[in-house]
PyMOL Python script that loads the backbone (N, CA, C, O; Angstrom):
from pymol import cmd

cmd.read_pdbstr("""\
ATOM      1  N   UNK A   1     -12.831   9.363  19.920  1.00  0.00           N
ATOM      2  CA  UNK A   1     -11.933  10.228  18.836  1.00  0.00           C
ATOM      3  C   UNK A   1     -11.974  11.667  19.721  1.00  0.00           C
ATOM      4  O   UNK A   1     -12.743  11.879  20.659  1.00  0.00           O
ATOM      5  N   UNK A   2     -11.022  12.545  19.228  1.00  0.00           N
ATOM      6  CA  UNK A   2     -10.929  13.787  20.116  1.00  0.00           C
ATOM      7  C   UNK A   2     -11.788  14.882  18.951  1.00  0.00           C
ATOM      8  O   UNK A   2     -11.927  14.653  17.750  1.00  0.00           O
ATOM      9  N   UNK A   3     -12.192  15.858  19.555  1.00  0.00           N
ATOM     10  CA  UNK A   3     -12.794  16.940  18.948  1.00  0.00           C
ATOM     11  C   UNK A   3     -11.902  17.473  17.798  1.00  0.00           C
ATOM     12  O   UNK A   3     -12.469  17.735  16.738  1.00  0.00           O
ATOM     13  N   UNK A   4     -10.544  17.662  17.899  1.00  0.00           N
ATOM     14  CA  UNK A   4      -9.818  17.952  16.841  1.00  0.00           C
ATOM     15  C   UNK A   4      -9.271  17.111  15.947  1.00  0.00           C
ATOM     16  O   UNK A   4      -8.508  17.484  15.056  1.00  0.00           O
ATOM     17  N   UNK A   5      -9.568  16.137  16.104  1.00  0.00           N
ATOM     18  CA  UNK A   5      -9.122  15.113  15.331  1.00  0.00           C
ATOM     19  C   UNK A   5     -10.430  14.829  14.037  1.00  0.00           C
ATOM     20  O   UNK A   5     -11.656  14.914  14.113  1.00  0.00           O
ATOM     21  N   UNK A   6      -9.594  14.503  12.993  1.00  0.00           N
ATOM     22  CA  UNK A   6     -10.457  14.455  11.430  1.00  0.00           C
ATOM     23  C   UNK A   6     -11.284  13.285  11.805  1.00  0.00           C
ATOM     24  O   UNK A   6     -10.999  12.644  12.817  1.00  0.00           O
ATOM     25  N   UNK A   7     -12.402  12.929  10.974  1.00  0.00           N
ATOM     26  CA  UNK A   7     -13.254  12.265  10.611  1.00  0.00           C
ATOM     27  C   UNK A   7     -12.603  11.075   9.926  1.00  0.00           C
ATOM     28  O   UNK A   7     -12.204  11.262   8.777  1.00  0.00           O
ATOM     29  N   UNK A   8     -12.429   9.793  10.513  1.00  0.00           N
ATOM     30  CA  UNK A   8     -11.646   8.495   9.823  1.00  0.00           C
ATOM     31  C   UNK A   8     -12.779   7.403   9.539  1.00  0.00           C
ATOM     32  O   UNK A   8     -13.462   6.875  10.417  1.00  0.00           O
ATOM     33  N   UNK A   9     -12.866   7.152   8.173  1.00  0.00           N
ATOM     34  CA  UNK A   9     -14.096   6.222   8.020  1.00  0.00           C
ATOM     35  C   UNK A   9     -13.684   5.099   7.011  1.00  0.00           C
ATOM     36  O   UNK A   9     -13.016   5.422   6.029  1.00  0.00           O
ATOM     37  N   UNK A  10     -13.995   3.991   7.175  1.00  0.00           N
ATOM     38  CA  UNK A  10     -13.504   3.006   6.605  1.00  0.00           C
ATOM     39  C   UNK A  10     -14.586   2.939   5.328  1.00  0.00           C
ATOM     40  O   UNK A  10     -15.773   3.233   5.467  1.00  0.00           O
ATOM     41  N   UNK A  11     -14.012   2.521   4.106  1.00  0.00           N
ATOM     42  CA  UNK A  11     -14.429   2.536   2.696  1.00  0.00           C
ATOM     43  C   UNK A  11     -15.133   1.044   2.787  1.00  0.00           C
ATOM     44  O   UNK A  11     -14.524   0.197   3.439  1.00  0.00           O
ATOM     45  N   UNK A  12     -16.408   0.671   2.155  1.00  0.00           N
ATOM     46  CA  UNK A  12     -16.626  -0.510   1.491  1.00  0.00           C
ATOM     47  C   UNK A  12     -15.796  -1.046   0.557  1.00  0.00           C
ATOM     48  O   UNK A  12     -14.818  -0.415   0.156  1.00  0.00           O
ATOM     49  N   UNK A  13     -16.082  -2.198   0.139  1.00  0.00           N
ATOM     50  CA  UNK A  13     -15.110  -2.900  -0.969  1.00  0.00           C
ATOM     51  C   UNK A  13     -15.264  -2.487  -2.408  1.00  0.00           C
ATOM     52  O   UNK A  13     -14.435  -2.480  -3.319  1.00  0.00           O
ATOM     53  N   UNK A  14     -16.962  -2.031  -2.373  1.00  0.00           N
ATOM     54  CA  UNK A  14     -17.383  -1.302  -3.574  1.00  0.00           C
ATOM     55  C   UNK A  14     -16.931   0.328  -3.527  1.00  0.00           C
ATOM     56  O   UNK A  14     -16.375   0.918  -4.453  1.00  0.00           O
ATOM     57  N   UNK A  15     -17.225   0.782  -2.508  1.00  0.00           N
ATOM     58  CA  UNK A  15     -16.324   2.262  -2.697  1.00  0.00           C
ATOM     59  C   UNK A  15     -14.879   2.444  -2.797  1.00  0.00           C
ATOM     60  O   UNK A  15     -14.329   3.472  -3.192  1.00  0.00           O
ATOM     61  N   UNK A  16     -14.339   1.440  -2.435  1.00  0.00           N
ATOM     62  CA  UNK A  16     -12.875   1.425  -2.785  1.00  0.00           C
ATOM     63  C   UNK A  16     -12.733   0.954  -4.022  1.00  0.00           C
ATOM     64  O   UNK A  16     -11.899   1.597  -4.659  1.00  0.00           O
ATOM     65  N   UNK A  17     -13.274  -0.001  -4.658  1.00  0.00           N
ATOM     66  CA  UNK A  17     -13.086  -0.132  -6.391  1.00  0.00           C
ATOM     67  C   UNK A  17     -13.226   1.177  -7.080  1.00  0.00           C
ATOM     68  O   UNK A  17     -12.462   1.536  -7.976  1.00  0.00           O
ATOM     69  N   UNK A  18     -14.717   2.226  -6.416  1.00  0.00           N
ATOM     70  CA  UNK A  18     -14.915   2.973  -7.355  1.00  0.00           C
ATOM     71  C   UNK A  18     -13.938   4.056  -7.147  1.00  0.00           C
ATOM     72  O   UNK A  18     -13.928   4.940  -8.003  1.00  0.00           O
ATOM     73  N   UNK A  19     -12.998   4.155  -6.022  1.00  0.00           N
ATOM     74  CA  UNK A  19     -12.242   5.126  -6.028  1.00  0.00           C
ATOM     75  C   UNK A  19     -10.914   4.958  -6.810  1.00  0.00           C
ATOM     76  O   UNK A  19     -10.295   5.863  -7.368  1.00  0.00           O
ATOM     77  N   UNK A  20     -10.576   3.625  -6.754  1.00  0.00           N
ATOM     78  CA  UNK A  20      -9.344   3.465  -7.341  1.00  0.00           C
ATOM     79  C   UNK A  20      -9.570   3.592  -8.907  1.00  0.00           C
ATOM     80  O   UNK A  20      -8.625   4.091  -9.518  1.00  0.00           O
ATOM     81  N   UNK A  21     -10.917   3.137  -9.802  1.00  0.00           N
ATOM     82  CA  UNK A  21     -11.405   3.464 -10.952  1.00  0.00           C
ATOM     83  C   UNK A  21     -11.264   4.802 -11.331  1.00  0.00           C
ATOM     84  O   UNK A  21     -10.701   5.174 -12.360  1.00  0.00           O
ATOM     85  N   UNK A  22     -11.900   5.687 -10.295  1.00  0.00           N
ATOM     86  CA  UNK A  22     -12.271   6.915 -10.642  1.00  0.00           C
ATOM     87  C   UNK A  22     -11.033   7.876 -10.873  1.00  0.00           C
ATOM     88  O   UNK A  22     -11.073   8.877 -11.588  1.00  0.00           O
ATOM     89  N   UNK A  23      -9.613   7.303  -9.966  1.00  0.00           N
ATOM     90  CA  UNK A  23      -8.253   8.149 -10.025  1.00  0.00           C
ATOM     91  C   UNK A  23      -7.298   7.295 -10.692  1.00  0.00           C
ATOM     92  O   UNK A  23      -6.120   7.631 -10.816  1.00  0.00           O
ATOM     93  N   UNK A  24      -7.847   6.000 -11.207  1.00  0.00           N
ATOM     94  CA  UNK A  24      -7.171   5.323 -12.202  1.00  0.00           C
ATOM     95  C   UNK A  24      -5.478   5.175 -11.370  1.00  0.00           C
ATOM     96  O   UNK A  24      -4.398   5.440 -11.898  1.00  0.00           O
ATOM     97  N   UNK A  25      -5.688   4.731 -10.113  1.00  0.00           N
ATOM     98  CA  UNK A  25      -4.627   4.603  -9.378  1.00  0.00           C
ATOM     99  C   UNK A  25      -4.498   2.790  -8.550  1.00  0.00           C
ATOM    100  O   UNK A  25      -5.609   2.544  -8.080  1.00  0.00           O
ATOM    101  N   UNK A  26      -3.970   2.152  -8.412  1.00  0.00           N
ATOM    102  CA  UNK A  26      -3.730   1.081  -7.427  1.00  0.00           C
ATOM    103  C   UNK A  26      -3.486   0.895  -6.277  1.00  0.00           C
ATOM    104  O   UNK A  26      -2.831   1.853  -5.868  1.00  0.00           O
ATOM    105  N   UNK A  27      -3.666   0.133  -5.469  1.00  0.00           N
ATOM    106  CA  UNK A  27      -3.684  -0.007  -4.097  1.00  0.00           C
ATOM    107  C   UNK A  27      -2.371   0.807  -3.336  1.00  0.00           C
ATOM    108  O   UNK A  27      -2.455   1.560  -2.366  1.00  0.00           O
ATOM    109  N   UNK A  28      -1.056   0.387  -4.137  1.00  0.00           N
ATOM    110  CA  UNK A  28       0.281   0.421  -3.637  1.00  0.00           C
ATOM    111  C   UNK A  28       0.043   2.139  -4.111  1.00  0.00           C
ATOM    112  O   UNK A  28       0.281   2.738  -3.063  1.00  0.00           O
ATOM    113  N   UNK A  29      -0.196   2.848  -4.836  1.00  0.00           N
ATOM    114  CA  UNK A  29       0.069   4.172  -4.934  1.00  0.00           C
ATOM    115  C   UNK A  29      -0.642   4.977  -4.340  1.00  0.00           C
ATOM    116  O   UNK A  29      -0.723   6.129  -4.766  1.00  0.00           O
ATOM    117  N   UNK A  30      -1.405   4.532  -3.093  1.00  0.00           N
ATOM    118  CA  UNK A  30      -1.842   5.569  -2.059  1.00  0.00           C
ATOM    119  C   UNK A  30      -1.314   5.523  -1.036  1.00  0.00           C
ATOM    120  O   UNK A  30      -0.714   4.543  -0.595  1.00  0.00           O
ATOM    121  N   UNK A  31      -1.479   6.765  -0.405  1.00  0.00           N
ATOM    122  CA  UNK A  31      -0.339   7.041   0.737  1.00  0.00           C
ATOM    123  C   UNK A  31      -0.610   5.974   1.872  1.00  0.00           C
ATOM    124  O   UNK A  31      -1.690   5.413   1.686  1.00  0.00           O
ATOM    125  N   UNK A  32      -0.046   5.606   2.813  1.00  0.00           N
ATOM    126  CA  UNK A  32       0.093   4.427   3.759  1.00  0.00           C
ATOM    127  C   UNK A  32      -0.585   5.253   5.228  1.00  0.00           C
ATOM    128  O   UNK A  32      -0.358   6.437   5.476  1.00  0.00           O
ATOM    129  N   UNK A  33      -1.386   4.406   6.040  1.00  0.00           N
ATOM    130  CA  UNK A  33      -1.232   4.827   7.273  1.00  0.00           C
ATOM    131  C   UNK A  33      -1.168   3.682   8.419  1.00  0.00           C
ATOM    132  O   UNK A  33      -1.946   2.745   8.241  1.00  0.00           O
ATOM    133  N   UNK A  34      -0.536   3.642   9.306  1.00  0.00           N
ATOM    134  CA  UNK A  34      -0.592   2.533  10.152  1.00  0.00           C
ATOM    135  C   UNK A  34      -1.620   2.098  10.844  1.00  0.00           C
ATOM    136  O   UNK A  34      -2.455   2.812  11.398  1.00  0.00           O
ATOM    137  N   UNK A  35      -1.580   0.743  10.829  1.00  0.00           N
ATOM    138  CA  UNK A  35      -2.884  -0.079  11.723  1.00  0.00           C
ATOM    139  C   UNK A  35      -2.795   0.410  13.133  1.00  0.00           C
ATOM    140  O   UNK A  35      -3.761   0.528  13.886  1.00  0.00           O
ATOM    141  N   UNK A  36      -1.463   0.702  13.447  1.00  0.00           N
ATOM    142  CA  UNK A  36      -1.936   1.141  15.065  1.00  0.00           C
ATOM    143  C   UNK A  36      -2.096   2.713  15.332  1.00  0.00           C
ATOM    144  O   UNK A  36      -1.915   3.170  16.460  1.00  0.00           O
ATOM    145  N   UNK A  37      -2.406   3.428  14.363  1.00  0.00           N
ATOM    146  CA  UNK A  37      -3.033   4.683  14.554  1.00  0.00           C
ATOM    147  C   UNK A  37      -3.986   4.933  15.392  1.00  0.00           C
ATOM    148  O   UNK A  37      -4.973   4.204  15.482  1.00  0.00           O
ATOM    149  N   UNK A  38      -3.837   5.821  15.992  1.00  0.00           N
ATOM    150  CA  UNK A  38      -5.422   5.792  17.201  1.00  0.00           C
ATOM    151  C   UNK A  38      -6.322   6.423  16.559  1.00  0.00           C
ATOM    152  O   UNK A  38      -7.396   6.552  17.145  1.00  0.00           O
ATOM    153  N   UNK A  39      -6.195   6.981  15.246  1.00  0.00           N
ATOM    154  CA  UNK A  39      -7.315   7.947  14.720  1.00  0.00           C
ATOM    155  C   UNK A  39      -8.128   6.729  13.592  1.00  0.00           C
ATOM    156  O   UNK A  39      -8.908   7.160  12.744  1.00  0.00           O
ATOM    157  N   UNK A  40      -7.950   5.778  13.659  1.00  0.00           N
ATOM    158  CA  UNK A  40      -8.450   4.508  12.682  1.00  0.00           C
ATOM    159  C   UNK A  40      -9.942   4.361  13.432  1.00  0.00           C
ATOM    160  O   UNK A  40     -10.000   4.532  14.650  1.00  0.00           O
ATOM    161  N   UNK A  41     -10.978   4.082  12.770  1.00  0.00           N
ATOM    162  CA  UNK A  41     -12.003   3.201  13.390  1.00  0.00           C
ATOM    163  C   UNK A  41     -11.833   1.871  13.686  1.00  0.00           C
ATOM    164  O   UNK A  41     -10.989   1.127  13.187  1.00  0.00           O
ATOM    165  N   UNK A  42     -12.832   1.535  14.685  1.00  0.00           N
ATOM    166  CA  UNK A  42     -12.650  -0.044  15.075  1.00  0.00           C
ATOM    167  C   UNK A  42     -12.992  -0.951  14.167  1.00  0.00           C
ATOM    168  O   UNK A  42     -14.144  -0.912  13.734  1.00  0.00           O
ATOM    169  N   UNK A  43     -12.226  -1.790  13.766  1.00  0.00           N
ATOM    170  CA  UNK A  43     -12.468  -3.093  13.120  1.00  0.00           C
ATOM    171  C   UNK A  43     -11.759  -2.837  11.860  1.00  0.00           C
ATOM    172  O   UNK A  43     -12.210  -3.322  10.822  1.00  0.00           O
ATOM    173  N   UNK A  44     -10.610  -2.066  11.848  1.00  0.00           N
ATOM    174  CA  UNK A  44      -9.760  -1.956  10.605  1.00  0.00           C
ATOM    175  C   UNK A  44      -8.758  -3.020  10.261  1.00  0.00           C
ATOM    176  O   UNK A  44      -8.328  -3.708  11.186  1.00  0.00           O
ATOM    177  N   UNK A  45      -8.348  -3.227   9.073  1.00  0.00           N
ATOM    178  CA  UNK A  45      -7.505  -4.368   9.027  1.00  0.00           C
ATOM    179  C   UNK A  45      -6.521  -3.975   7.766  1.00  0.00           C
ATOM    180  O   UNK A  45      -6.921  -3.285   6.829  1.00  0.00           O
ATOM    181  N   UNK A  46      -5.246  -4.476   7.856  1.00  0.00           N
ATOM    182  CA  UNK A  46      -4.455  -4.268   6.678  1.00  0.00           C
ATOM    183  C   UNK A  46      -5.205  -4.350   5.223  1.00  0.00           C
ATOM    184  O   UNK A  46      -6.054  -5.181   4.901  1.00  0.00           O
ATOM    185  N   UNK A  47      -4.738  -3.401   4.513  1.00  0.00           N
ATOM    186  CA  UNK A  47      -5.616  -3.595   3.276  1.00  0.00           C
ATOM    187  C   UNK A  47      -6.591  -2.973   2.817  1.00  0.00           C
ATOM    188  O   UNK A  47      -6.851  -2.809   1.625  1.00  0.00           O
ATOM    189  N   UNK A  48      -7.382  -2.467   4.039  1.00  0.00           N
ATOM    190  CA  UNK A  48      -8.361  -1.398   3.744  1.00  0.00           C
ATOM    191  C   UNK A  48      -8.132  -0.411   3.535  1.00  0.00           C
ATOM    192  O   UNK A  48      -6.965  -0.083   3.751  1.00  0.00           O
ATOM    193  N   UNK A  49      -9.035   0.585   3.029  1.00  0.00           N
ATOM    194  CA  UNK A  49      -8.833   2.305   2.382  1.00  0.00           C
ATOM    195  C   UNK A  49      -9.708   3.351   3.483  1.00  0.00           C
ATOM    196  O   UNK A  49     -10.894   3.362   3.813  1.00  0.00           O
ATOM    197  N   UNK A  50      -9.035   3.842   3.707  1.00  0.00           N
ATOM    198  CA  UNK A  50      -9.766   4.765   5.127  1.00  0.00           C
ATOM    199  C   UNK A  50      -9.987   6.250   4.153  1.00  0.00           C
ATOM    200  O   UNK A  50      -9.235   6.653   3.266  1.00  0.00           O
ATOM    201  N   UNK A  51     -11.051   6.776   4.563  1.00  0.00           N
ATOM    202  CA  UNK A  51     -11.354   8.266   3.702  1.00  0.00           C
ATOM    203  C   UNK A  51     -11.014   9.116   5.429  1.00  0.00           C
ATOM    204  O   UNK A  51     -11.326   8.626   6.514  1.00  0.00           O
ATOM    205  N   UNK A  52     -10.483  10.131   5.264  1.00  0.00           N
ATOM    206  CA  UNK A  52     -10.050  11.324   6.081  1.00  0.00           C
ATOM    207  C   UNK A  52     -10.790  12.509   5.707  1.00  0.00           C
ATOM    208  O   UNK A  52     -10.469  13.186   4.730  1.00  0.00           O
ATOM    209  N   UNK A  53     -11.732  12.768   6.425  1.00  0.00           N
ATOM    210  CA  UNK A  53     -12.353  14.344   5.925  1.00  0.00           C
ATOM    211  C   UNK A  53     -12.151  15.083   7.127  1.00  0.00           C
ATOM    212  O   UNK A  53     -12.526  14.782   8.261  1.00  0.00           O
ATOM    213  N   UNK A  54     -11.348  16.352   6.649  1.00  0.00           N
ATOM    214  CA  UNK A  54     -10.569  17.600   7.477  1.00  0.00           C
ATOM    215  C   UNK A  54     -11.258  18.902   6.984  1.00  0.00           C
ATOM    216  O   UNK A  54     -11.294  19.449   5.882  1.00  0.00           O
ATOM    217  N   UNK A  55     -11.703  19.152   7.993  1.00  0.00           N
ATOM    218  CA  UNK A  55     -12.286  20.831   7.652  1.00  0.00           C
ATOM    219  C   UNK A  55     -11.388  21.701   7.900  1.00  0.00           C
ATOM    220  O   UNK A  55     -10.678  21.539   8.893  1.00  0.00           O
ATOM    221  N   UNK A  56     -11.193  22.933   6.977  1.00  0.00           N
ATOM    222  CA  UNK A  56     -10.315  23.824   7.504  1.00  0.00           C
ATOM    223  C   UNK A  56     -10.874  25.577   7.026  1.00  0.00           C
ATOM    224  O   UNK A  56     -10.682  25.785   5.828  1.00  0.00           O
ATOM    225  N   UNK A  57     -11.231  26.258   7.461  1.00  0.00           N
ATOM    226  CA  UNK A  57     -11.495  27.548   7.113  1.00  0.00           C
ATOM    227  C   UNK A  57     -12.550  27.381   6.652  1.00  0.00           C
ATOM    228  O   UNK A  57     -12.637  28.272   5.807  1.00  0.00           O
ATOM    229  N   UNK A  58     -13.859  26.556   6.631  1.00  0.00           N
ATOM    230  CA  UNK A  58     -15.182  26.478   6.025  1.00  0.00           C
ATOM    231  C   UNK A  58     -14.708  25.580   4.983  1.00  0.00           C
ATOM    232  O   UNK A  58     -15.597  25.317   4.173  1.00  0.00           O
ATOM    233  N   UNK A  59     -13.848  25.156   4.802  1.00  0.00           N
ATOM    234  CA  UNK A  59     -13.915  24.065   3.378  1.00  0.00           C
ATOM    235  C   UNK A  59     -13.531  22.595   4.015  1.00  0.00           C
ATOM    236  O   UNK A  59     -12.839  22.230   4.965  1.00  0.00           O
ATOM    237  N   UNK A  60     -14.262  21.990   3.096  1.00  0.00           N
ATOM    238  CA  UNK A  60     -13.880  20.390   3.620  1.00  0.00           C
ATOM    239  C   UNK A  60     -12.750  19.745   2.380  1.00  0.00           C
ATOM    240  O   UNK A  60     -12.713  19.976   1.172  1.00  0.00           O
ATOM    241  N   UNK A  61     -11.985  18.966   3.137  1.00  0.00           N
ATOM    242  CA  UNK A  61     -10.874  18.473   2.559  1.00  0.00           C
ATOM    243  C   UNK A  61     -10.880  16.859   2.503  1.00  0.00           C
ATOM    244  O   UNK A  61     -10.706  16.397   3.631  1.00  0.00           O
ATOM    245  N   UNK A  62     -10.983  16.191   1.826  1.00  0.00           N
ATOM    246  CA  UNK A  62     -11.036  14.680   1.738  1.00  0.00           C
ATOM    247  C   UNK A  62      -9.593  14.022   1.216  1.00  0.00           C
ATOM    248  O   UNK A  62      -8.960  14.452   0.252  1.00  0.00           O
ATOM    249  N   UNK A  63      -9.244  13.002   1.970  1.00  0.00           N
ATOM    250  CA  UNK A  63      -7.515  12.313   1.989  1.00  0.00           C
ATOM    251  C   UNK A  63      -8.020  10.662   2.337  1.00  0.00           C
ATOM    252  O   UNK A  63      -8.793  10.319   3.232  1.00  0.00           O
ATOM    253  N   UNK A  64      -7.273   9.718   1.264  1.00  0.00           N
ATOM    254  CA  UNK A  64      -7.716   8.825   1.369  1.00  0.00           C
ATOM    255  C   UNK A  64      -6.078   8.150   1.742  1.00  0.00           C
ATOM    256  O   UNK A  64      -4.998   8.633   1.401  1.00  0.00           O
ATOM    257  N   UNK A  65      -6.342   6.804   2.604  1.00  0.00           N
ATOM    258  CA  UNK A  65      -5.427   6.346   3.179  1.00  0.00           C
ATOM    259  C   UNK A  65      -5.338   5.016   3.049  1.00  0.00           C
ATOM    260  O   UNK A  65      -6.451   4.502   2.946  1.00  0.00           O
ATOM    261  N   UNK A  66      -4.147   4.007   3.003  1.00  0.00           N
ATOM    262  CA  UNK A  66      -4.224   2.587   2.882  1.00  0.00           C
ATOM    263  C   UNK A  66      -3.440   2.000   4.468  1.00  0.00           C
ATOM    264  O   UNK A  66      -2.439   2.359   5.088  1.00  0.00           O
ATOM    265  N   UNK A  67      -4.538   0.889   4.697  1.00  0.00           N
ATOM    266  CA  UNK A  67      -3.965   0.614   6.198  1.00  0.00           C
ATOM    267  C   UNK A  67      -2.370  -0.479   6.094  1.00  0.00           C
ATOM    268  O   UNK A  67      -2.413  -1.655   5.730  1.00  0.00           O
ATOM    269  N   UNK A  68      -1.662  -0.082   6.317  1.00  0.00           N
ATOM    270  CA  UNK A  68      -0.746  -1.273   6.370  1.00  0.00           C
ATOM    271  C   UNK A  68      -0.045  -1.601   7.672  1.00  0.00           C
ATOM    272  O   UNK A  68       0.709  -2.571   7.741  1.00  0.00           O
TER     273      UNK A  68
END
""", "prot")
cmd.dss("prot")
cmd.show_as("cartoon", "prot")
cmd.util.cbc("prot")
cmd.orient("prot")
């Protein structure tokens, strides 16, 4: 991982189901990220949910992506 790259982490099944329930969305409504993306952590598979944590100007922003 490069120092300028935001942190990518894979959610567990429990965390993924809690996320979908919290925001009342389905997997198909999440933004997509390609399985070949170099930022993905090792062991990711199609259908996994990735949490992307980006820090900008002292604030942390969190994004979620579905691996396709």
